[in-house]
SENUMAR-50398 format. One record per residue (C-alpha): residue number from 1; residue in three letters; z negated, x, y negated. Coordinates in steps of 0.05 Angstrom, whole numbers, plus 32768, in hexadecimal, padded with zeros to 4 digits. Each point is the difference from the previous one (the first is absolute). Layout:
N
PT   k   r   up east north
PT NUM ALA    Z    X     Y
...
REM end
This chain:
296
PT   k   r   up east north
PT   1 MET 78BE 85B2  76DB
PT   2 SER 7FE3 7FCA  7FDF
PT   3 GLY 8012 7FEA  7FB4
PT   4 SER 7FB8 8013  7FED
PT   5 GLU 801B 8044  8013
PT   6 LEU 8034 7FFE  7FE4
PT   7 SER 7FE2 7FED  7FC0
PT   8 LYS 7FD4 8036  7FFC
PT   9 PRO 7FF3 8025  7FC4
PT  10 HIS 8013 8042  7FFA
PT  11 PRO 7FBF 802E  7FF7
PT  12 ILE 7FE9 8011  7FB9
PT  13 VAL 7FF0 804F  7FF7
PT  14 LEU 7FDB 8013  7FC2
PT  15 ALA 8008 804A  7FE7
PT  16 CYS 7FDA 801F  7FCB
PT  17 GLY 8013 8036  7FD0
PT  18 ILE 7FEB 8049  7FF2
PT  19 ALA 7FBB 8014  7FFC
PT  20 ARG 7FE5 7FC8  8017
PT  21 PHE 7FB1 7FF9  7FEF
PT  22 ASP 7FEB 7FE4  8033
PT  23 ALA 8020 803B  802E
PT  24 ILE 7FB3 8015  8017
PT  25 ARG 7FEC 7FBD  8012
PT  26 GLU 803D 7FF5  8021
PT  27 ARG 7FFB 803A  8030
PT  28 PHE 7FB0 7FEB  800E
PT  29 ALA 802A 7FBC  8010
PT  30 GLU 802B 8022  803A
PT  31 TRP 7FC7 801C  8019
PT  32 LEU 7FD4 7FBE  8000
PT  33 ARG 803F 7FE6  8024
PT  34 LEU 7FF4 8029  803E
PT  35 LEU 7FBC 7FE1  800A
PT  36 ASN 801C 7FBD  7FEF
PT  37 ILE 7FE9 7FEF  7FC4
PT  38 GLU 8026 7FEB  7FC4
PT  39 LEU 7FEA 8008  7FC0
PT  40 PRO 801A 7FC1  7FCE
PT  41 ASP 8036 800C  7FCC
PT  42 SER 7FDD 7FF0  7FC6
PT  43 GLY 7FFA 8050  7FF3
PT  44 HIS 8048 8010  8019
PT  45 SER 8031 800E  7FC1
PT  46 PHE 8022 7FC9  800E
PT  47 LYS 7FC5 7FD1  7FF4
PT  48 GLY 7FF8 7FC9  802F
PT  49 ILE 8047 7FEC  7FFE
PT  50 LYS 8009 8016  8050
PT  51 SER 7FBF 7FD1  8010
PT  52 HIS 801A 7FCA  7FD8
PT  53 LEU 8050 7FF9  8012
PT  54 THR 7FDD 8002  804B
PT  55 GLU 7FDC 7FCA  7FEA
PT  56 ASN 803D 7FDB  7FEA
PT  57 GLY 8028 800D  8046
PT  58 PHE 8020 8040  7FF1
PT  59 GLU 8001 8039  802F
PT  60 VAL 7FE9 803C  7FD5
PT  61 HIS 7FF8 804B  8012
PT  62 HIS 7FED 8037  7FC9
PT  63 THR 8018 804A  8009
PT  64 LEU 7FE7 803C  7FE9
PT  65 VAL 8028 803B  7FF2
PT  66 SER 7FED 8048  7FE9
PT  67 PHE 7FDE 8007  7FC0
PT  68 ALA 802F 801C  7FCE
PT  69 ALA 803C 801D  802F
PT  70 ASP 8047 8001  7FED
PT  71 LEU 8028 7FC4  8014
PT  72 GLU 8019 8020  803D
PT  73 THR 7FC1 8007  8018
PT  74 ARG 7FE7 7FB7  7FE8
PT  75 ALA 8046 7FDB  8016
PT  76 THR 7FFB 8021  8049
PT  77 GLU 7FAF 7FE8  8009
PT  78 LEU 8013 7FC6  7FDF
PT  79 GLY 8030 7FEF  8038
PT  80 ASP 7FE3 8017  803F
PT  81 GLN 7FCB 7FC1  7FEF
PT  82 ILE 8030 7FD8  7FED
PT  83 THR 801B 800F  8048
PT  84 GLY 7FBD 7FF6  801F
PT  85 ILE 7FF8 7FBF  7FD9
PT  86 LEU 8040 7FE6  801C
PT  87 ASP 7FF1 8011  8048
PT  88 ALA 7FBA 7FE4  7FFC
PT  89 ASN 8020 7FB9  7FE7
PT  90 ALA 8043 8002  8025
PT  91 ALA 8024 7FF8  7FBA
PT  92 THR 803F 8015  7FEF
PT  93 LYS 7FED 8007  7FBC
PT  94 VAL 7FCE 8006  7FC3
PT  95 HIS 7FF8 7FF3  7FB8
PT  96 ILE 7FEC 8038  7FDC
PT  97 ILE 7FCD 7FEE  7FC6
PT  98 ALA 7FF8 804C  7FDA
PT  99 HIS 7FD5 8011  7FC0
PT 100 SER 801C 803A  7FDA
PT 101 MET 8016 803A  8023
PT 102 GLY 7FF6 7FD4  8044
PT 103 GLY 804A 7FE6  7FEA
PT 104 LEU 801F 803C  7FF6
PT 105 ASP 7FE6 8010  804A
PT 106 ALA 8018 7FC0  8016
PT 107 ARG 804A 800E  7FD9
PT 108 THR 7FFF 804B  8018
PT 109 LEU 7FF6 7FE1  804C
PT 110 ILE 802E 7FCE  7FF7
PT 111 VAL 8041 8025  7FF1
PT 112 ARG 7FEB 8042  8029
PT 113 GLU 8025 7FE0  8042
PT 114 PRO 8030 7FC5  8002
PT 115 ASP 7FC9 7FE1  8038
PT 116 TRP 7FCA 7FFE  7FCD
PT 117 ALA 801E 7FD2  7FDB
PT 118 GLU 8009 7FCC  803A
PT 119 ARG 7FAF 8004  8006
PT 120 ILE 7FF5 7FE7  7FB8
PT 121 ALA 800A 7FC0  7FE5
PT 122 SER 7FE9 8003  7FC1
PT 123 LEU 7FDF 8033  7FD3
PT 124 THR 7FD9 7FE0  7FC4
PT 125 THR 7FE6 8042  7FD3
PT 126 ILE 7FC8 7FF6  7FCB
PT 127 GLY 7FFC 8030  7FCB
PT 128 THR 802A 8030  8020
PT 129 PRO 8012 8039  7FDC
PT 130 HIS 8050 7FF5  800E
PT 131 TRP 8016 802A  7FC9
PT 132 GLY 7FC8 802D  7FFE
PT 133 THR 7FCA 8000  7FCC
PT 134 PRO 7FE8 802D  7FC9
PT 135 VAL 7FC3 800B  8017
PT 136 ALA 8016 802A  8030
PT 137 ASP 8037 8021  7FDD
PT 138 ARG 7FCD 8015  7FC8
PT 139 LEU 7FCD 801A  8038
PT 140 LEU 803A 802A  8025
PT 141 GLU 800A 801E  7FB2
PT 142 LYS 7FB7 8011  8000
PT 143 GLY 8009 8025  8041
PT 144 LEU 7FF5 7FD4  8037
PT 145 GLY 802E 8028  8028
PT 146 GLU 7FD9 8039  8003
PT 147 TRP 7FC7 7FD6  8013
PT 148 ILE 801F 7FE0  8038
PT 149 GLU 8014 8041  8021
PT 150 SER 7FB4 801D  7FED
PT 151 LEU 7FE7 7FC5  8027
PT 152 GLU 8030 7FFC  8039
PT 153 THR 7FCF 801D  8030
PT 154 VAL 7FC7 7FD0  7FEA
PT 155 ILE 8025 7FC0  8002
PT 156 ASP 804A 7FEE  7FEB
PT 157 ILE 8010 7FE0  7FC1
PT 158 SER 804A 800D  7FFD
PT 159 GLY 800E 7FBF  7FFC
PT 160 SER 7FF7 8001  7FB6
PT 161 ARG 803E 8026  7FF1
PT 162 ASP 8024 7FC4  8023
PT 163 LEU 7FEE 7FD1  7FC8
PT 164 GLY 8017 8024  7FC4
PT 165 THR 8042 7FDD  7FDD
PT 166 GLU 802D 8035  8019
PT 167 ALA 7FF8 7FF6  8045
PT 168 ARG 8003 7FBB  7FF9
PT 169 ARG 803F 7FFA  7FDF
PT 170 GLU 8018 802C  8034
PT 171 PHE 7FE3 7FDB  803B
PT 172 ASN 8028 7FC0  7FDD
PT 173 ALA 803A 801D  7FFA
PT 174 ALA 8005 801C  8044
PT 175 HIS 7FED 7FC4  8023
PT 176 GLU 8011 7FBF  7FD3
PT 177 ALA 8048 7FF8  802F
PT 178 ALA 7FD3 7FF7  8044
PT 179 GLU 7FCD 7FD9  7FE0
PT 180 ALA 8032 7FCB  7FEB
PT 181 ASP 8022 8008  803D
PT 182 ASN 7FC3 7FEF  802F
PT 183 GLN 7FE9 7FBE  8011
PT 184 VAL 7FB5 800B  7FE2
PT 185 ILE 7FF0 7FD1  7FCC
PT 186 TYR 7FDD 8024  7FC8
PT 187 GLN 7FCB 7FE7  7FC9
PT 188 ALA 7FE7 8025  7FC3
PT 189 VAL 7FBB 7FE8  7FE0
PT 190 TRP 7FF1 801B  7FC7
PT 191 SER 7FC5 7FF4  7FC7
PT 192 LYS 7FE9 8018  7FC6
PT 193 THR 7FC1 8000  7FD5
PT 194 LYS 7FDD 8024  7FBE
PT 195 GLU 7FBB 7FF8  8022
PT 196 VAL 8002 8034  8034
PT 197 PHE 7FBC 801C  8029
PT 198 ARG 7FE7 8032  7FE2
PT 199 PRO 8009 803D  8030
PT 200 LEU 8051 7FEE  7FED
PT 201 ARG 8000 7FFB  7FB4
PT 202 LYS 8016 8045  8000
PT 203 ALA 8037 7FFC  8028
PT 204 ALA 8016 7FBC  7FDA
PT 205 GLU 7FFD 802A  7FB8
PT 206 LEU 803D 8025  8022
PT 207 MET 802D 7FBC  7FF7
PT 208 PRO 7FEB 7FF3  7FC2
PT 209 ASP 804B 7FE4  7FF7
PT 210 CYS 800A 7FD1  803F
PT 211 ASP 7FDD 7FCE  8024
PT 212 ASN 7FDD 8017  803B
PT 213 ASP 7FC9 7FFD  8032
PT 214 GLY 7FD0 8039  7FEB
PT 215 LEU 8032 802E  802E
PT 216 VAL 8041 7FDE  800D
PT 217 PRO 8030 7FE9  7FC9
PT 218 SER 800C 7FBB  8005
PT 219 SER 804D 8010  7FFF
PT 220 SER 7FEC 8033  803E
PT 221 GLN 7FE9 7FCB  802A
PT 222 ARG 8031 7FCC  7FF8
PT 223 TRP 8036 8037  8026
PT 224 THR 8048 7FDB  7FE7
PT 225 GLU 8017 7FBA  8003
PT 226 GLU 8033 8016  8036
PT 227 LEU 8014 8033  802C
PT 228 ILE 8049 800E  800C
PT 229 SER 8028 8022  8033
PT 230 SER 8050 8008  8006
PT 231 THR 8003 7FC4  8027
PT 232 LYS 7FBB 7FD4  7FEC
PT 233 SER 7FD7 7FEF  7FC9
PT 234 LYS 7FB8 7FE6  8012
PT 235 ARG 7FCE 7FE1  7FD0
PT 236 ILE 7FC0 801B  7FF7
PT 237 VAL 7FC5 7FC9  7FF4
PT 238 GLN 7FDC 8012  7FC6
PT 239 ILE 7FB6 7FDD  7FFB
PT 240 GLU 7FD3 8007  7FCA
PT 241 PHE 7FB4 7FFC  8016
PT 242 PRO 7FE1 7FC6  7FF0
PT 243 PHE 7FD5 801E  7FCD
PT 244 PRO 7FFB 803D  7FD5
PT 245 ALA 7FE4 8032  8033
PT 246 ASP 7FFC 8050  8002
PT 247 HIS 8007 8025  803A
PT 248 LEU 7FC1 7FF2  8027
PT 249 ASN 8003 7FB7  7FEC
PT 250 GLN 803C 7FF3  802C
PT 251 LEU 7FDD 8013  8034
PT 252 GLY 7FC6 7FCE  7FFA
PT 253 TRP 7FCC 8034  7FDC
PT 254 TRP 7FE4 7FF9  7FB3
PT 255 GLY 7FE0 8027  7FDB
PT 256 PRO 7FE6 7FFE  7FB3
PT 257 SER 802B 8025  7FCE
PT 258 GLU 7FC0 8016  7FE6
PT 259 LEU 7FD3 801C  8025
PT 260 LYS 7FC3 7FF4  7FD6
PT 261 SER 7FFD 7FB8  7FF9
PT 262 PRO 7FEC 7FE3  803C
PT 263 LEU 7FC4 8021  7FFE
PT 264 GLN 7FEE 7FEA  7FB7
PT 265 ASN 7FDF 7FBE  8016
PT 266 ILE 8000 7FC6  802F
PT 267 ALA 8032 7FD9  7FE9
PT 268 ALA 802D 803A  8002
PT 269 ILE 7FFA 8010  804C
PT 270 ALA 8000 7FB7  8014
PT 271 GLU 804D 8004  7FD2
PT 272 TRP 800E 803E  802A
PT 273 LYS 7FF1 7FDD  8049
PT 274 ARG 8028 7FC1  7FE7
PT 275 ARG 8043 8031  7FF0
PT 276 PHE 7FF4 8024  803B
PT 277 ARG 7FFD 7FBC  802E
PT 278 GLU 803C 7FE2  7FD1
PT 279 THR 802C 803E  800F
PT 280 GLU 7FEB 7FFB  804E
PT 281 SER 8019 7FBC  8006
PT 282 ARG 803F 7FF9  7FD9
PT 283 VAL 801A 804A  801E
PT 284 ARG 7FF8 7FDF  804F
PT 285 GLU 8020 7FC3  7FE7
PT 286 PHE 803B 8026  7FE3
PT 287 TYR 8004 802B  8043
PT 288 LEU 7FFD 7FBA  802D
PT 289 LYS 8033 7FE1  7FCE
PT 290 ILE 802F 804B  800C
PT 291 ALA 7FEE 7FEE  804F
PT 292 ARG 801A 7FB7  7FFE
PT 293 ASP 803F 800D  7FDE
PT 294 LEU 8012 803D  8031
PT 295 PRO 8043 7FF3  801F
PT 296 GLY 7FF7 7FF6  8050
REM end
């Protein structure tokens, strides 16, 4: 084996969160791939990030798991896709960069079997509700559980239960020792902002007393400073997003907090476009920095 093969970076896997807004587009994209037609990733939830990292020399793969299923289902699907990526690249490990619930999918996968911890070099979570979110708690209080059961024959949205604070507390307590003892390097990226995209505003109002990204408290995104077992401790690398960002900004998307403003005049529209392009560029460069700083 040549030196270049020995130093070849691990593939990067991008894992999306729950109820991704581009779900219909991605199903259509899957069908087009059968015809050897590849849609540009400018409309992907990880907006233009895969192509930007690829242009800079990284092997990067999207994943597609069930829209809003429970963590066990989503983790199984993520694992199946990672197995395919490892086989296709003759690789032994991958790096996972995961947004929101995608980070919980990956954590669930890693602790499921010891072998999985050997296949994941690192997990970088972005905006992930490691300790849950009051938004999920409120929805469950308002009867979301009944909706989950009534819709189960149409669509599986049971993953919403896994985002509650009690469910996350129980998971963290049950698996902290295993996560401390394995060889996976964990990083938690977090953000906060006072200016959130208008559709997120009602959710943000449920968290008036804590920094958040419109959906997840910053403290939940940060996870913990240290994982501890009976024999070992492991530091979690905590990284603040490079600018105030809501949950969609973290993926390279930007929308005005006031939807009327861009329609008022030409200057407002120009400013809207400028903010959109600036957000795209800054987020892509941030992901590139993450990729360049990954170990191994």
